[in-house]
N, C-alpha and C positions, 0 to 999 in steps of 0.2 A: 405403564410408562407414558407420560404425556408426549405429544407430538411437538417437535421443535418449532414448527411454523405457527401452530395454534398457540403455543406458550408465548412465543415472541410477539404475536399479534395482540395479546392481552396483557403483557407485562406493564406494570405501573412503576412510576418513579419511586414510590414508597417501598416497593418490593426489592429495589436494587440496593445492596449494602453500600454504605458510605465509601469504603475503599474502592469499590468498582465505580461509583459515581465520580470520585476524584480522578481515577485513572482515565475514565471516558472524557472528562473535561480537559485533561492534559493532552490526550490524543487529538481532541478537536483543535486545541491550540496549535499543536504541531502541524496538523493538516492545513490549517488556515495559513500558517507561515509558509508552508511549501507551496500553497496556491499563489500567494502574492509574489514569492520569489520566482515562481515558474511562469507567471502569466505572460511575460514577454520573451520567453526563451523556448527553444526547441519547437514543438509543434503547437504550442498554445495559440500563437497568432492565427494560424490557419483555422483552428477550432473556434476561436472567437469570431472570425469572419463568417464561418458557416453558421454558427449559433445566431449571429445577427441577421443573416439572410433567411434563416428559418422563421424568424419573427414570431408572430402570435401575439395574443393580448399581453400587456405589460404586467405579467404576474410575478416575475422574479428578476433578480439583478445579476448581471455578469460582473464579478468582483475584479477589482484592480483596474478597471477601465472607466472612463468618464467621457461623455460627449461634452461639447463646450460648456453647457450650462446645467447638465443633469446626468445622473448615472444612466447606464445602458440597461434597459429593462426589456425582457423578451418573455416568451412563453416559458413556463416552469421547466418543461422537458428540455428545451433549448438551453436554458440557463444551467441546468444540471449537467448537460453535456459539456458545455464550454468550461465550466468550473472544475469538473472532474479531470478533464484533460490537462488543465493548467496545474492542478494539484499533483498530478503524476508526472509532469513533463520532465522534471529533473531526476526522477527516480530517487527522491529524497524522503518519500512518505513512508509511514510506518508499515510493519510487516508482522504477521503472526507466524512464528517460526515453524511450528509443526505443520500448519496448513499451507505455508508459503503463499499467503494471500495478503495483498495490500488492503487492509480493512477499512481505513477511514476514507480513502479516495472513492470508494463505490457506495458509501453510505452517507457521509456528511453532505456532499453536494445535493443529493436527493432530499435530505432532511431540511437543509437550508432553503432550497427552492420552494418546497411545498409548505414549509412553515411560513414563508413570506407570502405565498399565494393565499393560504387559508387563514392567516392571522393567528396562527397557533402561538401558544405561550412558550416561554423559554423552557419550562419544565416538559411540555409536550414534545418539543424538539429534542431535548436531551434524552428523554425516555425512548423515543423512536430511534434515535441514533445509536443508543446503547444496545437496544434490542437487535438492530441491524448488525452491529459489531459482533454480537454473540452468534448470530446466524452465520455470517460469512466465515468466521473463524472455525466454527464447528463443521461446516460443510467442507472446508479445505482439509481440516485435520482428520475427518472421517475416512480419508483415503490419501494419506501423506505421499506426496510426489507422484501419485497415480495420474493426475491430470497432466502434469508436465511430462511424464514419461510417454504419454500418448501425443505430445506436441500441442497440448491445449493449455492456455494461460488460465490457471486456477482463479486468479483475481477476477477475470471476466466471467468465467463459467459460474462461479459461486456468487460473485458480486451482483449479478443481474437478479438472482433469486432474493438475496438479502435486501437489495435496494427496493424490490417490489414490496417486501414486508414493511420497510420504512415508509414507503409511499402510501400503502394501504392504511397504515395507522394514522398518518396525518390527513388523509382524506376522510377519516372517520368510518372506514368500512368495518363491518363485523368480521369475526374471526373466519367464518366460512368463506366469505368473499375474499379475504386476505389470502386464504389458501388457494383460491382460484387464481388470484393475481400472481402468486409465487409459481403456480403451475404453468401459467401463460408465459411468465418470464423465463422459466427453464427452457421452454422451446425457443426462446430468443437468445440463449446463451451461446457464446462462441469465444474466440480469442486464440488464434493460431500463433505458434511460436516460430514460424518460418523466418521471422526477422533475424533470429540467431544465426541463420545459415546464409541467407541471401540479402540481408539488409532490409531497409524500409522503416517507416516511422509508425508502424501499426501498434506497437506495444504502448506507446504514449497515448494512443487513441482508445485502447480497450476500456479503461474506466469510463470514458465518455459514452461509449456505446452501451455499457452496462447501466449507467445512470439514466440515460435517455430511455432505454428499453424498459427499465423498471417502472418509470412513471407511466409510460404508455400501457404497460401490462396492468397496472393498478386501475387506470382509467377504463381499460377494456373490461376488467372484472366488474367495475362499478356499473358499466353499461349493460352487463348481462352475459358477457363472454365467460367461458368456463375453461379450466385447466384439468388435466387428467389427475386422478387420485394418486397414481403411482409415479408422479413426475420426478421423485427423488430415487426410489429404490425399485421401481418397476422394471419389467423386461427390457424396455427401451427408455428407461428413465435417465436422469442426469448422470448417475454414476456408471450404469451399464454402458451407456453410449459414449460418454466423454472420458471416463476414468478407466473403463474396462474391468471394473471389479465392484463387488457389493460394498456399501459403506459400513464402517464400524458402527453398529447400532448404539453401543455405549457412548461413543463420542458424539454421535448425532443427537441422541435423545436422553442420555443418562445424566443424572445429577443436575437437571435444569433448576436454576435458582440457588444451587448449592456450590457447584463448581463453575467458575467463571473464566472462560477462555478470553473474554474481552479484557480481563485484567492482566493477561499474559502477552499482550501485544507489545512488540519491541519497537524502539525508536531508533532511527538511523543516525549515527554520528557522521556518516559519509554519504554523499550523493551518488552511490553506486549500488549494484546488486548486493543484497544482504548476504548472499552465499560467499562473497569474498571478504566480508568484514573481519572474520577471525584472523585470516592471514594478513590482512592490512594492519590489524592491531599487533600481530606478531612482527611485522615489518617495522612498525614504530618502535617496538622494544629493541629490535636488532640495530636500528639506526643509532639508538642511544649508547649502544655498547661497542659498536664497530665503526671504524672509518670506512665510509661507503666506497671510497676510491680503492680500497684493498679487496673489494668483493669481485671475484672473477666468475662466479656462478652461484645460482640460487636454486634450490629445489623447494617447491611449494607443494604441500600435501593437502588435498581436498577430499571431502566426503564424496564417495562414488556418485551420489545423486547430484552433486554440484558440478561434476565434470562436464556433462553435456551443455550446461548453461554458461559457466564462467571459465571453463578449463580448455577452451578451444585452442587449436594450433593457429599460428599466424598472428599478426598484429592488427589492431583495430584500424579501420579506415575512416571512421566518423567519430565525433564526440560521444554519441550515444553508445556506439559499439565499445568504446573504451570503458564504459561503466560495466560492461559484461565480460571484461578480460581481467582475470585475476592476476595474470602476469604483468599487465600494464599498470594496474592499480598498485601492486606491490612495488614495482619500480618507481612509480611516482611518489609513493610514501617514503621510500628509501632516499630518493633524491631531495625531496622538499621537507620531509618531516610533517606534512599536513596533506590533506586531500580536500581542498575547498571546491566549490562549484566551478570556479574559473579555470582550474587546472585542466578540466576536460575540454576546454575550448580548442586546444591544440593537441590532438592525438598524435601528431607527427613531431613533437618536440624532440630534438635530436638526443639530448642526454637521457630522457626517459626511454626512448625507443632503443637506444644502445644497451641500456641495462635490461630492458624487457626481453631483448633477444637472448640474454643469458639466463633467463628464468625457465626452468623446466617444471612441468606439472606431473605429480604422481598421485595415485589414490591413497587416501588416508586409511590406515589399518587400525581398527580399534576393537576392543573386546566388548564394549557395551554399546549396542545400537542406539543411535540418537538421530533426530531430524538433522538434515544437512545444515539448516540455518542455525542450529544450536551446537554444531560440532566443534571440536577443538581446532585451533589454527596452529600449524607447525611449519617452520622454515629451517632449512639447513643451508648455510652459506659457506662456500669454499673461498678461502682468502689467499691473496697473493703471498708467495714465499712460504706456502704451506699453512696448515691449520684449518680447522673447521669450527664454525660456531653454529649452534642450534638453539632456537628459541621457540617457545610455544605459549599459547593461552588456552585455558580450558573452554572458553566460549567468548564470543565477541561482546563488546560493550553495548549498552543501550537496552539490555533486557530488563524484564520486570524486577529481577533480583539485583540489579546493578545499584549499589548504594548512592551513586552519583547521578541517577537517572533524572530526577526532578530538576536538578541544577543544569544538567546537559540540555534537557528539553526546553527550559525557559530561555537559556542563553541562545540556543539554536533558533527558537521562535523570535526572539528579539532581533537577531541578526537578519532573519528572513523578512520580518514585518517592517523593519526600518522605523521610520517616523510614525507609523501607525501603532507601534507595539503597545505603548501605554494605554491607548484608547481601547484596543482589542482586549488586552488583559482585564481592564476594568469592566468592559461589556460582558466578558465571559464570567467574571466573578459574580456579576449581578444576574446572569441568565436564569438560574434556577427559580428566581422569584419574579422575573420580568413578565409583564402581561403579554408581550409580543417580542419579536426579534428585530424590531426597527433599529435599536441602538447598535446592535452588532452589525447589521447590514450597512448602516451609515458609515461605520468605521472601515468596512471592507470595500465599500463602493467608491 
């Protein structure tokens, strides 16, 4: 059985099936839209300020910003840090349901920064990015929810390793050195979920830490530093230390080049935690069927693994906390019939808060086990003057099998990119045959 890291380090664009290539290009489009939309919101300005202060040679561009006469260029690691934070700032970026990892936000910023630094072709960027997607998805899915259950953000823990593979490829390192880079990166993995309990802006920063550490790890490996051979499944490897269990070897290494987890990455219709999306979809159905003013109470049923993350008691006190409150998100959808970025700006909106207080959370009981992000969404509404209405969806929208996925993704990207949309779409269409990434960088800078 080939090793995941060695396989990903040597993967060529020609070896990637066309449906997977197409899926990767669309996920990159989605990520770039999230980056531009997030660049001046949440924690992105702080990350940009720090990225600029880190300086370094002008290797790569901080996207969405411009000095009076030129784009802002800094060292590649600093650029990847700032761009990754911006891409994740709205929690609108893609998610692999089984692994519960944000795949693009820890791989694309690394790929873009180093492709710009090294003068890589569009094909080289896309191949490295797709390899990174497969690595981060398989790492997360090899121990579903195990990282989160231990209070570790899987995106950060797994993304640092995947980002190092991307970086090693674009730096032209051989497979053995790429393995050392991944091993070094594993020692730099982190991402604590304490923000769920006591607040803080750390979650938005996690992809930035991962992207920065990934590039540093690859450069250290290139300079001769080494990583441990058992960095994934050893006695004190990534899974034993941070997930508390051995990884599923079949998910980690099985079917490489035949089964593609990168093609199963879901796209978010709403800028909120993916674990709430199914019940948000159910709330949208309920709103079409019932006069919201008649609702006196709502019971939301969530997968047990989702409860610690989005099922907390109490109401959110910050816009970002609202994204992790299933009760608040359901109430907002019932009130407005939509969940745009702007609705989270006021988590204290009286009509939403009043309805959210009447939302109770219960565990979802189901016969067939499934990942929390792929679980059904179910609501039961108690109506004034008697009567109960129940609605449910088998899974949330935006998944790989959603027939409207491509339409959703392009519409979302256009809205997020604004006036840049046509230029970015054209640059991405030309990327597989582009000699470098200058056109795409120009559109984003």
